[in-house]
BADREN-956917 format. One record per residue: x, z, y of N, C-alpha, C in turn; residue number from 1. Coordinates in steps of 0.05 Angstrom, whole numbers, always signed. Each point is the difference from the previous one (the first is absolute). Example, Ala and Ser with C-alpha at 12.3 -4.5 7.8 and 13.67 -1.06 7.14 Angstrom:
% BADREN-956917
+--------+--------+--------+--------+--------+--------+--------+--------+--------+-------+
!   n_xx !   n_zz !   n_yy !  ca_xx !  ca_zz !  ca_yy !   c_xx !   c_zz !   c_yy ! lomar !
+--------+--------+--------+--------+--------+--------+--------+--------+--------+-------+
!   +264 !   +156 !   -114 !    -18 !     +0 !    +24 !    +18 !     +0 !    +24 !     1 !
!     -7 !    -14 !    +21 !    +16 !     +1 !    +24 !    -15 !    +14 !    +22 !     2 !
+--------+--------+--------+--------+--------+--------+--------+--------+--------+-------+
//
This chain:
% BADREN-956917
+--------+--------+--------+--------+--------+--------+--------+--------+--------+-------+
!   n_xx !   n_zz !   n_yy !  ca_xx !  ca_zz !  ca_yy !   c_xx !   c_zz !   c_yy ! lomar !
+--------+--------+--------+--------+--------+--------+--------+--------+--------+-------+
!   +265 !   -335 !   -600 !     +5 !    +27 !    +15 !    -23 !    +17 !    -18 !     1 !
!    +12 !    +25 !     -8 !    -21 !    +18 !    -21 !    -18 !    +12 !    +21 !     2 !
!    -28 !     -6 !    -12 !    -26 !    +18 !    +18 !     +4 !    +26 !     +9 !     3 !
!    +20 !    +16 !    -14 !     +1 !    +26 !     +8 !    +30 !     +2 !    +21 !     4 !
!     +9 !    -19 !     +8 !    +26 !     -9 !    +22 !     -9 !    +17 !    +17 !     5 !
!    +20 !    +25 !     +9 !     -6 !    +11 !    +24 !     -2 !    -12 !    +20 !     6 !
!    +22 !    -17 !     +9 !     +1 !    -21 !    +20 !    -27 !     -7 !    +13 !     7 !
!    -15 !    -14 !    -19 !    -29 !     -7 !     -2 !    -17 !    +21 !    +25 !     8 !
!     +3 !    +27 !     -9 !    -14 !    +18 !    +12 !    +13 !     -1 !    +34 !     9 !
!    +22 !     +1 !     -4 !     +9 !     +4 !    +30 !     -5 !    -27 !    +15 !    10 !
!     -1 !    -26 !    -13 !     -4 !    -18 !    +17 !    -35 !     +1 !     +8 !    11 !
!    -12 !     +4 !    -19 !    -29 !     +3 !     +6 !     -9 !    +22 !    +24 !    12 !
!    +13 !    +20 !     +3 !     +4 !    +21 !    +20 !     +7 !    -10 !    +28 !    13 !
!    +26 !    -18 !     -8 !     +7 !     -9 !    +29 !    -16 !    -24 !    +12 !    14 !
!    -20 !    -10 !    -18 !    -14 !    -25 !     +5 !    -18 !     +4 !    +18 !    15 !
!    -11 !    +24 !    -19 !    -31 !    +14 !    +12 !     +7 !    +12 !    +31 !    16 !
!    +26 !     +6 !     +6 !    +11 !    +15 !    +25 !     +2 !    -28 !    +19 !    17 !
!    +14 !    -22 !     -7 !    +10 !    -15 !    +17 !    -25 !    -21 !     +3 !    18 !
!    -20 !     -4 !    -11 !    -23 !    -17 !     +9 !     -9 !    +14 !    +25 !    19 !
!    -10 !    +21 !     -5 !    -14 !     +9 !    +24 !    +17 !     +0 !    +22 !    20 !
!    +31 !     +9 !     -7 !    +15 !     +5 !    +31 !     +2 !    -25 !    +11 !    21 !
!     -3 !    -28 !    -15 !     -2 !    -25 !    +15 !    -26 !     -7 !    +12 !    22 !
!    -22 !    +12 !    -11 !    -24 !     -1 !    +13 !     -4 !    +11 !    +24 !    23 !
!     +8 !    +23 !     +2 !     +6 !    +13 !    +31 !    +20 !     +0 !    +18 !    24 !
!    +19 !    -19 !    -17 !    +18 !    -15 !    +27 !    -11 !    -24 !     +7 !    25 !
!    -12 !    -14 !    -18 !     -7 !    -27 !     +8 !    -13 !     -8 !    +35 !    26 !
!    -20 !    +23 !     +6 !    -10 !    -14 !    +27 !    +29 !     +4 !    +23 !    27 !
!     +9 !    +18 !     -3 !    +21 !    +10 !    +27 !    +24 !    -15 !     -9 !    28 !
!     +5 !     -6 !    -24 !    +32 !     -9 !    -11 !     -1 !    -27 !     +4 !    29 !
!    -26 !     -9 !    -21 !     -3 !    -30 !     -5 !     +9 !     +0 !    -31 !    30 !
!     -6 !    +22 !    -13 !     +5 !     -4 !    -26 !    +28 !     +7 !    -20 !    31 !
!     +3 !     +5 !    -16 !    +22 !     +8 !    -13 !    +34 !    -25 !     -4 !    32 !
!    +16 !     +6 !    +12 !    +18 !    -17 !     -5 !    +22 !    +10 !     +0 !    33 !
!    +26 !    -14 !     -2 !    +28 !    +11 !     -5 !    +15 !     +1 !    +30 !    34 !
!    -16 !    -14 !    +18 !    +11 !     +2 !    +28 !    -25 !     +6 !    +20 !    35 !
!     +3 !    +14 !    +28 !    -17 !     +0 !    +17 !    -12 !    -25 !    +12 !    36 !
!    -30 !     -3 !    +10 !     -8 !    -21 !     +5 !     +9 !    -10 !    +24 !    37 !
!     -4 !    -22 !    +11 !     +9 !    -18 !    +21 !    -13 !    +14 !    +27 !    38 !
!    +17 !     -2 !    +20 !    -16 !    +16 !    +27 !    -16 !    -20 !     +4 !    39 !
!    -28 !     +9 !    +13 !    -17 !    -20 !    +11 !    -11 !    +20 !    +29 !    40 !
!    -11 !    -20 !    +14 !    -10 !    +13 !    +24 !    -20 !    +22 !     -1 !    41 !
!     +2 !    +17 !    +14 !    -21 !    +20 !     -8 !    -24 !     -3 !     +3 !    42 !
!    -11 !    -11 !    +20 !    -29 !     -5 !    +11 !     -8 !    -24 !    -17 !    43 !
!    +13 !    -13 !    -14 !     -5 !    -28 !    -16 !    -10 !     +6 !    -31 !    44 !
!    -28 !     -9 !     -7 !     -9 !     -2 !    -33 !    +24 !    -20 !    -12 !    45 !
!     +5 !     +4 !    -24 !    +18 !    -17 !    -16 !    -12 !     +9 !    -32 !    46 !
!    +18 !    -25 !    -14 !    -18 !     +3 !    -31 !    +21 !    +27 !    -12 !    47 !
!    -10 !    +13 !    -12 !    +13 !    +16 !    -21 !     -6 !     +1 !    -33 !    48 !
!    +25 !    -17 !    -10 !     -2 !     -5 !    -26 !     +9 !    +24 !    -18 !    49 !
!    -24 !     +0 !    -23 !     +7 !    +20 !    -23 !    +18 !     -2 !    -21 !    50 !
!    +18 !    +10 !    -13 !    +19 !    -10 !    -14 !    -14 !     -6 !    -29 !    51 !
!     +8 !    -24 !    -18 !     -9 !    -12 !    -10 !    -29 !     -9 !     +2 !    52 !
!    -13 !     -1 !    +19 !    -29 !     -9 !     +2 !     -1 !    -31 !    +16 !    53 !
!    -17 !    -18 !     -8 !     +1 !    -16 !    +18 !    -19 !     +3 !    +27 !    54 !
!    +10 !    -19 !    +19 !     -9 !    +14 !    +28 !    -31 !    -14 !     +9 !    55 !
!    -14 !    +22 !     +5 !    -26 !     -3 !    +10 !     +5 !    -22 !    +32 !    56 !
!     -8 !    -20 !     -4 !     -2 !    -18 !    +33 !    -11 !    +13 !    +24 !    57 !
!    +10 !     +7 !    +23 !    -12 !     +8 !    +23 !     +6 !    -20 !    +21 !    58 !
!    -17 !     -5 !    +17 !     -1 !    -21 !    +22 !    -16 !     +7 !    +20 !    59 !
!    +13 !     -3 !    +28 !    -18 !     +5 !    +23 !    -18 !    -27 !     +8 !    60 !
!    -18 !     -3 !     -1 !    -26 !    -18 !     +9 !    -11 !     +1 !    +24 !    61 !
!     -5 !    -14 !    +16 !    -23 !     -3 !    +27 !    -25 !     -6 !    -13 !    62 !
!    -26 !    +17 !     +7 !    -21 !    -14 !     -9 !    -15 !     +9 !    +25 !    63 !
!    -16 !    -22 !    +13 !    -19 !    +14 !    +24 !    +15 !    +16 !     +9 !    64 !
!    +19 !     -9 !    +19 !    +11 !    +15 !    +11 !    +16 !    +29 !     +1 !    65 !
!     -2 !     +4 !    -20 !    +15 !    +25 !    -12 !    +18 !     +0 !    -26 !    66 !
!    +14 !    +20 !     +6 !    +24 !     -5 !    -32 !     -2 !    +26 !    -11 !    67 !
!     -7 !    -19 !    -21 !     +5 !    +18 !    -33 !    +29 !     -8 !    -14 !    68 !
!     -5 !    +19 !    -15 !    +24 !     -3 !    -26 !    -15 !     -9 !    -28 !    69 !
!     +4 !    -17 !     -9 !     -9 !     -9 !    -22 !    +13 !     +1 !    -27 !    70 !
!     -7 !    +18 !    -24 !    +14 !     +6 !    -23 !     -9 !     -9 !    -28 !    71 !
!    +15 !    -11 !    -12 !     -5 !    -18 !    -16 !    +19 !    +13 !    -21 !    72 !
!    -19 !     +6 !    -27 !    +17 !    +10 !    -22 !    -10 !    -15 !    -18 !    73 !
!    +27 !     -2 !    -14 !     -7 !    -18 !    -38 !    +15 !    +19 !    -19 !    74 !
!     -9 !    +20 !     -7 !    +11 !    +17 !    -14 !    +31 !     +8 !     -1 !    75 !
!    -13 !    +12 !    +28 !    +29 !     +6 !    +18 !     -3 !    +19 !    +15 !    76 !
!    +22 !    +16 !     +9 !     +3 !    +22 !    +14 !    +17 !     +1 !    +23 !    77 !
!     -2 !     +7 !    +18 !    +19 !     +4 !    +20 !    -23 !    +12 !    +33 !    78 !
!    +22 !     +9 !    +24 !    -17 !     +8 !    +18 !    +10 !    -16 !    +24 !    79 !
!     -9 !     +3 !    +20 !     +0 !     -7 !    +27 !     +1 !    +29 !    +20 !    80 !
!    +24 !     +1 !    +12 !     +7 !    +23 !    +10 !     +9 !     +2 !    +31 !    81 !
!     -7 !    +20 !    +11 !    +14 !     -4 !    +26 !     +9 !    +33 !     +4 !    82 !
!    +28 !     +7 !     +5 !    +10 !    +18 !     +5 !    -12 !    +15 !    +30 !    83 !
!     -4 !    +20 !     +3 !     -7 !    +10 !    +30 !     +8 !    +33 !     -4 !    84 !
!     +4 !     +7 !    +29 !    +13 !    +23 !     +4 !    -19 !    +21 !    +16 !    85 !
!    -26 !    +14 !    -10 !    -17 !     +6 !    +17 !     -5 !    +37 !     -8 !    86 !
!     -4 !    +19 !    +25 !     +0 !    +28 !    -11 !    -33 !     -3 !     +2 !    87 !
!    -10 !    +20 !    -14 !    -35 !     +3 !     +1 !     -3 !     +2 !    +25 !    88 !
!     +8 !    +11 !    +22 !    -12 !    +10 !    +22 !     -5 !    -27 !    +18 !    89 !
!    +17 !    -22 !     -4 !    -10 !    -24 !    +13 !    -21 !    -22 !    -11 !    90 !
!    -10 !    +16 !    -24 !    -25 !    -22 !     -9 !    -12 !    +25 !    -17 !    91 !
!    -25 !    -17 !     +3 !    -20 !    +25 !    -27 !    -15 !    -19 !    -20 !    92 !
!     -2 !    -22 !     +3 !    -18 !    -25 !    -12 !     +7 !    -27 !    -16 !    93 !
!     -5 !     +0 !    -21 !    +12 !    -39 !     -6 !    -33 !     -9 !     +1 !    94 !
!     +9 !    -21 !     +9 !    -29 !    -24 !     -6 !    +11 !    -21 !    -19 !    95 !
!    -14 !    -12 !    -14 !    +13 !    -26 !    -12 !    -35 !    -12 !    -18 !    96 !
!     +7 !    -28 !     -2 !    -21 !    -12 !    -11 !     +9 !    -20 !    -28 !    97 !
!    -20 !     +0 !    -11 !    +13 !    -17 !    -27 !    -21 !    -22 !     -7 !    98 !
!     +5 !    -22 !    -15 !    -18 !    -16 !    -14 !     +8 !     -3 !    -26 !    99 !
!    -14 !     +5 !    -22 !     +9 !     -2 !    -24 !    -20 !    -23 !    -14 !   100 !
!    +19 !    -13 !    -16 !    -20 !    -20 !    -12 !    -10 !    +10 !    -30 !   101 !
!    +19 !     +8 !    -13 !     -7 !    +12 !    -26 !    +15 !    +22 !     -4 !   102 !
!    -10 !    +15 !    -29 !    +18 !    +29 !     -6 !    +14 !     -7 !    -17 !   103 !
!    +24 !    +14 !    -13 !    +14 !     -8 !    -19 !    -13 !    +10 !    -28 !   104 !
!     +1 !    -13 !    -17 !    -16 !     +0 !    -28 !     +5 !    +25 !    -11 !   105 !
!    -13 !    +21 !     -9 !     +6 !    +23 !    -12 !    +20 !    +18 !    +19 !   106 !
!     +4 !     -4 !    +27 !     +8 !    +14 !    +18 !     -8 !    +24 !     -2 !   107 !
!    +29 !    +21 !     +5 !    -14 !    +33 !     +4 !    +22 !    +15 !    +16 !   108 !
!     -2 !    +10 !    +23 !    +27 !     +5 !     +8 !     +6 !    +29 !     -6 !   109 !
!    -12 !    +12 !    -25 !     +1 !    +29 !    -12 !    +15 !     -5 !    -22 !   110 !
!     +3 !    -25 !     -5 !    +21 !     -9 !    -30 !    +21 !    -17 !     +6 !   111 !
!    +19 !    +18 !     -5 !    +35 !     -8 !     +5 !     +0 !    -35 !     -8 !   112 !
!    -15 !     -8 !    -21 !     +5 !    -19 !    -15 !    -26 !    -25 !     +9 !   113 !
!    -12 !     +5 !    +19 !    -24 !    -10 !     -1 !     -9 !     -2 !    +37 !   114 !
!    +24 !    +14 !    +14 !     -1 !     +4 !    +31 !     +5 !    -14 !    +20 !   115 !
!    -18 !    -28 !     -8 !     +4 !    -21 !    +19 !    -25 !     +3 !    +22 !   116 !
!     +4 !     -7 !    +21 !    -18 !     -1 !    +18 !     -4 !    -27 !    +27 !   117 !
!    -26 !     -9 !     +4 !     +5 !    -28 !    +19 !    +11 !    +14 !    +27 !   118 !
!     -5 !    +18 !     +6 !     +8 !     +9 !    +29 !     +2 !    +32 !     +1 !   119 !
!    +23 !     +1 !    +23 !    +13 !    +26 !     +0 !    +18 !     +1 !    +27 !   120 !
!     -4 !    +22 !     +8 !    +19 !     +4 !    +29 !    +11 !    +23 !    -10 !   121 !
!    +21 !     +7 !     +2 !    +13 !    +19 !    -11 !    +16 !    +17 !    +30 !   122 !
!    +13 !    +25 !     +5 !    +10 !    +14 !    +20 !    +14 !    +17 !    -12 !   123 !
!    +31 !     +0 !     +7 !    +23 !    +10 !    -16 !    +11 !    +21 !    +25 !   124 !
!     -3 !    +23 !     -3 !     +4 !    +28 !    +10 !    +28 !    +10 !     -2 !   125 !
!    +14 !    +17 !    +19 !    +24 !    +13 !     +0 !     -8 !    +25 !     -6 !   126 !
!    +14 !    +18 !     -9 !     -2 !    +30 !     -9 !    +21 !    +18 !     -6 !   127 !
!     -4 !    +25 !     -2 !    +27 !    +12 !    -12 !     -6 !     +1 !    -32 !   128 !
!    +19 !    -17 !     -9 !     +8 !     -3 !    -31 !    +10 !    +20 !    -14 !   129 !
!     +7 !    +21 !    +11 !    +11 !    +28 !    -13 !    -30 !    +14 !     -9 !   130 !
!    -16 !     -5 !     +8 !    -28 !     +9 !    -11 !    -15 !    -11 !    -14 !   131 !
!    +14 !    -25 !    -16 !    -16 !    -13 !    -16 !     +6 !    +13 !    -28 !   132 !
!    -13 !     +0 !    -22 !     +7 !     +8 !    -28 !    +25 !     -4 !    -12 !   133 !
!     +6 !    +11 !    -20 !    +33 !     -9 !    -15 !    -10 !    -33 !     -9 !   134 !
!    -20 !     -1 !    -13 !     -8 !    -23 !    -10 !    +10 !    -22 !    +20 !   135 !
!    -17 !     -5 !    +22 !     +5 !    -13 !    +22 !    +25 !     +1 !    +12 !   136 !
!     +8 !    +19 !     +1 !    +34 !     -3 !    +13 !    +19 !    -13 !    -16 !   137 !
!    -14 !     +2 !    -32 !    +21 !    -20 !    -24 !     -3 !    -30 !    +12 !   138 !
!    -25 !     +1 !     -7 !    -11 !    -34 !    +12 !    +13 !    -12 !    +23 !   139 !
!     +1 !    +20 !    +21 !     +5 !    -13 !    +25 !    +33 !     -3 !     +3 !   140 !
!    +10 !    +15 !    -17 !    +34 !     +5 !     +2 !     +6 !    -25 !    -16 !   141 !
!    -18 !    -10 !    -22 !     +4 !    -28 !    -14 !     -1 !    -19 !    +14 !   142 !
!    -22 !     -3 !    +18 !     -6 !    -21 !    +21 !    +28 !     -3 !    +15 !   143 !
!     +9 !    +26 !    +15 !    +22 !     -3 !    +15 !    +23 !    -10 !     -9 !   144 !
!     +0 !     +4 !    -22 !    +30 !    -10 !    -15 !     -6 !    -26 !     -5 !   145 !
!    -24 !    -20 !     -7 !     -7 !    -21 !     -9 !     +2 !    -15 !    +28 !   146 !
!     -5 !    +11 !    +23 !     -5 !    -17 !    +28 !    +14 !    +12 !    +13 !   147 !
!    +16 !    +20 !     +3 !     +6 !    +10 !    +27 !     -4 !    +14 !    +23 !   148 !
!    -32 !     -5 !    -11 !    -14 !    +19 !    +22 !    -28 !    +24 !    -10 !   149 !
!     -6 !    +18 !    +17 !    -22 !    +13 !    -18 !    -27 !    -12 !     +1 !   150 !
!    -12 !     +0 !    -24 !    -37 !    -11 !    +13 !    -11 !    +17 !    +24 !   151 !
!    -17 !     -8 !     -1 !    -25 !    +16 !    +21 !     -3 !    +26 !     -8 !   152 !
!     -6 !    +17 !    +15 !     -7 !    +28 !    -11 !    -30 !     +6 !    -10 !   153 !
!    -20 !    -30 !     +8 !    -30 !     +1 !     -8 !    -10 !    -31 !     +7 !   154 !
!    -15 !     -7 !    -10 !    -10 !    -27 !     +1 !    -33 !     +2 !     -8 !   155 !
!    -20 !     -7 !    +19 !    -21 !     -5 !     +2 !    -10 !    -20 !     -3 !   156 !
!    -20 !     -9 !    -18 !     -3 !    -30 !     -3 !    -37 !     -4 !     +2 !   157 !
!     -6 !    -15 !    +21 !    -27 !     -2 !     -5 !     -9 !    -28 !     -8 !   158 !
!    -14 !     +1 !    -22 !     -8 !    -21 !    -27 !    -29 !     -8 !     +8 !   159 !
!     -4 !    -21 !    -20 !    -29 !    -12 !     -2 !    +15 !     +5 !    -35 !   160 !
!    -16 !     +9 !    -17 !     -4 !     +5 !    -31 !    -31 !     -6 !    -18 !   161 !
!     +8 !    -18 !    -13 !    -19 !     -1 !    -18 !    -23 !    +16 !     -9 !   162 !
!    +14 !    +16 !     -8 !    -12 !    +23 !    -21 !     -4 !    +30 !    +16 !   163 !
!    +25 !     +6 !    +15 !     -7 !    +26 !     +7 !    -21 !    +10 !    +25 !   164 !
!    -14 !    +16 !     +3 !    -24 !     +3 !    +23 !    +16 !     +0 !    +22 !   165 !
!    -12 !    -10 !    +18 !    +11 !     -6 !    +37 !     +1 !    +36 !     +4 !   166 !
!    +17 !     +1 !    +18 !     +6 !    +27 !     +9 !    +15 !    +30 !    -20 !   167 !
!     +7 !    -21 !    -21 !    +13 !    +14 !    -14 !    +34 !     -4 !     +2 !   168 !
!    +14 !    +24 !     -6 !    +28 !     +4 !     -1 !    +16 !     -7 !    -28 !   169 !
!    +21 !    -15 !     -1 !    +11 !     -7 !    -28 !    +28 !     +7 !     +7 !   170 !
!    +19 !    +20 !    -22 !    +23 !     +4 !     +1 !    +13 !    -23 !    -16 !   171 !
!    +20 !    -10 !    +15 !    +14 !    -25 !    -20 !     +6 !    +16 !    -29 !   172 !
!     -8 !    -14 !    -15 !     +9 !    +11 !    -33 !    +33 !     +4 !     +0 !   173 !
!    +16 !    -15 !     +9 !    +31 !     +9 !     -6 !     +7 !    +12 !    +22 !   174 !
!     -4 !     +8 !    +26 !     +9 !    +22 !    +10 !    -25 !     +1 !    +25 !   175 !
!     -3 !    +31 !     +1 !    -11 !    +13 !    +18 !     -1 !     -4 !    +33 !   176 !
!    +26 !    -15 !     +1 !     +7 !     +2 !    +30 !    -15 !    -26 !    +15 !   177 !
!    -19 !    -14 !    -20 !    -15 !    -23 !     +8 !    -25 !     +6 !     -4 !   178 !
!    -14 !     +3 !    +14 !    -36 !     -1 !     -4 !    -11 !    -20 !    +18 !   179 !
!    -19 !     -3 !    -18 !    -25 !    -24 !     +8 !    -20 !    +11 !    +10 !   180 !
!    -16 !    -11 !    +25 !    -21 !    +12 !    +13 !    -16 !    -30 !    -10 !   181 !
!    -24 !     -5 !    -10 !    -16 !    -19 !    -10 !    -18 !     -5 !    +24 !   182 !
!     +0 !    -21 !    +18 !    -22 !     -2 !    +18 !    -16 !    -21 !     -4 !   183 !
!     +0 !    -15 !    -25 !    -17 !    -24 !     +1 !     -2 !     +3 !    -38 !   184 !
!    -19 !     -1 !    -11 !     -1 !     +4 !    -27 !    -23 !    -24 !    -13 !   185 !
!     +1 !    -15 !    -21 !    -12 !    -16 !    -18 !     -5 !    -31 !    +18 !   186 !
!    -13 !     -7 !    -14 !     -2 !    -32 !    +11 !    -19 !     -8 !    +23 !   187 !
!    -13 !    +22 !     +8 !    -26 !     -9 !    +23 !     +7 !     -9 !    +23 !   188 !
!    +29 !     -1 !    +12 !    +10 !     -6 !    +22 !    +15 !    -21 !     +1 !   189 !
!     +2 !    -12 !    -23 !    +12 !    -28 !     +3 !     +4 !    -25 !    +12 !   190 !
!    +12 !     -8 !    +11 !     -8 !    -23 !    +14 !     -7 !     +4 !    +33 !   191 !
!     -2 !    +17 !     +2 !     -3 !    +15 !    +35 !    +18 !    +16 !    +15 !   192 !
!     +6 !     +1 !    +21 !    +14 !    +17 !     +7 !     -6 !    +26 !    +10 !   193 !
!    +22 !    +11 !    -11 !     -6 !    +42 !     -1 !    +20 !     +3 !    +30 !   194 !
!    -12 !    +18 !    +14 !    +19 !    +15 !    +17 !     -2 !    +22 !     +0 !   195 !
!    +22 !    +19 !     +4 !     +2 !    +31 !     -2 !    +20 !    +14 !    +21 !   196 !
!     -9 !    +24 !    +10 !    +18 !    +11 !    +11 !     +1 !    +28 !    -10 !   197 !
!    +24 !    +15 !     -1 !     +6 !    +24 !    -21 !    +17 !    +16 !    +19 !   198 !
!    -10 !    +26 !     +0 !    +17 !    +19 !     +9 !    +20 !    +12 !    -23 !   199 !
!    +31 !    -18 !    +12 !    +21 !     +4 !    -21 !     +5 !    +28 !     -2 !   200 !
!     +3 !    +19 !    +20 !     -2 !    +33 !     -8 !    -15 !    +10 !    -16 !   201 !
!    -28 !     -7 !     +3 !    -18 !    +18 !    -22 !     +3 !    -12 !    -29 !   202 !
!     +5 !    -28 !     +3 !     +7 !     -9 !    -25 !    +22 !     +7 !    -14 !   203 !
!    +21 !     -1 !    +12 !    +25 !    +15 !     -4 !     -3 !    +28 !    -10 !   204 !
!    -15 !    +18 !     +9 !     +2 !    +30 !     -3 !    -25 !     +3 !    -26 !   205 !
!    -17 !    -21 !     -2 !    -14 !     -3 !    -32 !    +13 !     -4 !    -17 !   206 !
!    +14 !    -22 !     +7 !    +24 !    -12 !    -26 !    +17 !    +21 !     -4 !   207 !
!    +23 !    +11 !    +14 !    +17 !    +22 !     -3 !     +3 !    +29 !    +11 !   208 !
!    -25 !     -2 !     +6 !     -6 !    +39 !     +8 !    +24 !     +9 !    +26 !   209 !
!     +8 !    -21 !    +18 !    +14 !    +17 !    +26 !     +2 !    -32 !    +15 !   210 !
!     +7 !     +9 !    +26 !     +4 !    -23 !    +24 !    +18 !    -19 !     -8 !   211 !
!     -8 !    -30 !    +13 !    +23 !    -18 !    -10 !    +27 !     +0 !    +17 !   212 !
!    +21 !     -3 !     -4 !    +19 !     -4 !    +14 !     +3 !    -27 !     +9 !   213 !
!    +20 !    -10 !    +10 !     +6 !    -20 !     +9 !     -8 !    -30 !    -13 !   214 !
!    -10 !    -16 !     +9 !     -6 !    -26 !    -14 !    +19 !    -26 !     -1 !   215 !
!    +15 !     +2 !    -20 !    +26 !    -19 !     -7 !    -11 !    -28 !     +3 !   216 !
!    -19 !     -8 !    -17 !     -5 !    -25 !    -11 !    -35 !     -3 !     +0 !   217 !
!     -2 !    -25 !     +4 !    -30 !    -11 !    -10 !     +1 !    -27 !    -16 !   218 !
!    -12 !     -3 !    -16 !    -10 !    -22 !    -19 !    -28 !     -9 !    -12 !   219 !
!     +1 !    -24 !     -7 !    -16 !    -12 !    -18 !     +2 !    -13 !    -29 !   220 !
!    -14 !     +5 !    -15 !     +9 !     -9 !    -34 !    -20 !     -8 !     -8 !   221 !
!     -7 !    -24 !    -15 !    -16 !    -22 !    -15 !    +22 !     +4 !    -28 !   222 !
!    -11 !    +12 !    -20 !    +13 !     -7 !    -26 !    -19 !     -7 !    -26 !   223 !
!     +5 !    -15 !    -17 !    -13 !     -7 !    -27 !    +20 !     -1 !    -24 !   224 !
!    +25 !    +12 !     +5 !    +19 !     +0 !    -22 !    -11 !    +17 !    -25 !   225 !
!    -10 !    +14 !     +5 !     -7 !    +23 !    -21 !    -29 !    -13 !    -24 !   226 !
!    -14 !    -13 !    +16 !    -24 !     -4 !    -13 !     -2 !    -38 !     -2 !   227 !
!    +17 !    -13 !     +6 !     +2 !    -27 !     +2 !    -13 !    -16 !    +19 !   228 !
!     -6 !     +9 !    +26 !    -23 !    -11 !    +18 !    +12 !    -18 !    +14 !   229 !
!    -13 !    -18 !    +14 !     +0 !    -14 !    +20 !    -17 !     +9 !    +24 !   230 !
!    +10 !    +15 !    +24 !    -14 !     +9 !    +22 !    +12 !    -16 !    +27 !   231 !
!    -31 !     +5 !    +14 !     +6 !     -9 !    +30 !    -14 !    +14 !    +15 !   232 !
!    +21 !    +11 !    +16 !     -7 !    +19 !    +26 !     +9 !     -5 !    +33 !   233 !
!    -21 !     +4 !    +12 !     +7 !     -2 !    +27 !     +2 !    +29 !    +18 !   234 !
!    +17 !     +0 !    +15 !     +4 !    +29 !    +14 !     +4 !     -7 !    +34 !   235 !
!    -15 !    +20 !    +13 !     +3 !     -2 !    +25 !     -1 !    +21 !    +22 !   236 !
!    +10 !     +7 !    +26 !     -6 !    +21 !    +21 !    +12 !    +30 !    -27 !   237 !
!    +24 !     -8 !     +0 !     +9 !    +26 !     -9 !    +10 !     +9 !    +16 !   238 !
!     +2 !    +28 !     +9 !    +10 !     +3 !    +26 !     -9 !    +32 !     +3 !   239 !
!    +21 !    +24 !    +10 !     -7 !    +17 !     +6 !     -8 !     +6 !    +31 !   240 !
!    -18 !    +25 !     +2 !    -13 !     +1 !    +31 !    +12 !    +32 !     -1 !   241 !
+--------+--------+--------+--------+--------+--------+--------+--------+--------+-------+
//
């Protein structure tokens, strides 16, 4: 096909719009597909594969009388998610802990091509989609067509990154409706438990400039597909307060 074929330009634009649409749809819907995801119990955690990606292995284990979620990524990317339905007035904080063996080589959550992370906790929120930018509405409509449902209005992720300074806010390079708050940075705290308690309302306002809407889902994600990394992470005590 000729290099100046106009269909190439249209395809490139569609691909650039579709990729972030899939990214923003994934946490709530379970990834871009031609059919809706299967029904699951509202209160249960479950695996969420991503289209075209090898799955990260998630497994519950008991250690010293405590329940832990163990994640093993081998050049893979998927999430472990729990659907919820909680209005902000019923909770104000999130607690979680994680233990990270190693960080992804050359990982950088600000770079779409290297945005792997050993540990993430993600929250998906509802909101008024009519307030979104035209670009976001196009992306979201593409996701709705592909999945049968609309993506969350906004996604906030707490993340451990190798490079970005702690307490920095990173906008997802493919969708500004996904924002990442770096709560741990660098290799100094590897192989030890790190525990956090965050005011979700404060963090959401900082990320998106407004109060949060209803919480729709929460998830964890350990991935090494972009950087070809093998990662081992343990999560525990993930709860709303």
